[in-house]
C-alpha positions as CSV (number, residue, x, y, z in Angstrom):
1,X,16.9,-6.9,-13.7
2,X,18.9,-3.7,-13.8
3,X,19.1,-1.3,-10.9
4,X,20.0,2.4,-11.1
5,X,21.0,5.1,-8.7
6,X,20.1,8.8,-9.1
7,X,22.6,11.2,-7.6
8,X,22.0,14.7,-6.4
9,X,18.2,14.7,-6.7
10,X,16.6,18.0,-6.0
11,X,14.7,18.0,-2.7
12,X,11.6,19.3,-4.3
13,X,11.6,16.5,-6.9
14,X,12.3,13.9,-4.2
15,X,9.4,15.2,-2.1
16,X,7.0,15.1,-5.1
17,X,8.0,11.6,-5.9
18,X,7.4,10.5,-2.3
19,X,4.0,12.2,-2.2
20,X,3.1,10.6,-5.5
21,X,4.0,7.2,-4.2
22,X,2.1,7.7,-0.9
23,X,-1.0,9.0,-2.7
24,X,-1.0,6.1,-5.2
25,X,-0.4,3.5,-2.4
26,X,2.8,2.3,-4.0
27,X,6.3,2.0,-2.8
28,X,8.6,4.7,-3.9
29,X,10.4,2.3,-6.2
30,X,7.2,1.1,-7.9
31,X,5.9,4.7,-8.2
32,X,9.1,5.8,-9.9
33,X,9.1,2.8,-12.3
34,X,5.4,3.5,-13.1
35,X,6.2,7.2,-13.8
36,X,9.2,6.4,-16.0
37,X,7.3,3.8,-18.0
38,X,4.5,6.2,-18.6
39,X,6.8,9.0,-19.6
40,X,8.7,6.7,-22.0
41,X,5.5,5.2,-23.5
42,X,6.3,1.7,-22.3
43,X,3.5,1.3,-19.7
44,X,1.2,-1.5,-20.4
45,X,-2.1,-0.3,-21.8
46,X,-4.9,-0.2,-19.2
47,X,-2.6,-1.1,-16.3
48,X,-4.8,-1.5,-13.3
49,X,-4.2,-1.6,-9.6
50,X,-5.7,-5.1,-8.9
51,X,-5.9,-4.5,-5.2
52,X,-8.7,-2.0,-5.7
53,X,-10.7,-4.6,-7.7
54,X,-11.2,-6.6,-4.6
55,X,-11.9,-3.9,-2.1
56,X,-15.7,-4.4,-2.4
57,X,-15.4,-8.1,-1.8
58,X,-12.7,-8.1,0.9
59,X,-13.6,-4.9,2.6
60,X,-11.3,-2.1,3.5
61,X,-11.4,-0.8,7.1
62,X,-10.5,2.6,8.3
63,X,-8.2,2.8,11.3
64,X,-11.2,3.5,13.5
65,X,-13.1,0.5,12.2
66,X,-10.1,-1.8,12.7
67,X,-9.7,-0.5,16.3
68,X,-13.4,-1.1,17.0
69,X,-13.1,-4.7,15.7
70,X,-10.0,-5.4,17.7
71,X,-11.9,-4.2,20.8
72,X,-14.9,-6.3,20.0
73,X,-12.9,-9.6,19.6
74,X,-10.5,-9.0,22.4
75,X,-12.4,-11.4,24.7
76,X,-11.7,-14.2,22.3
77,X,-8.0,-13.9,22.9
78,X,-8.4,-15.0,26.5
79,X,-7.9,-18.6,27.3
80,X,-10.1,-20.0,30.1
81,X,-8.2,-22.8,31.8
82,X,-11.5,-24.4,33.0
83,X,-12.4,-25.1,29.3
84,X,-9.3,-27.3,29.1
85,X,-9.6,-29.3,32.3
């Protein structure tokens, strides 16, 4: 697969690309490839972010929910030596 380097990119364009990647949950590389493919008309029709298909089944936690879960299960990380005697 071919790699390219873009020299002297305008800082405004670079910032917009980074924001687009962050907002779409993609790496910068994937976001740029997606934008280029769409602009050139070579993007697969109906391309879907499959991760979002499974959010309802697998669940997606906020940082606050993850922190609460870690706190709730913290006791299970402790090994009681009496249980192993």
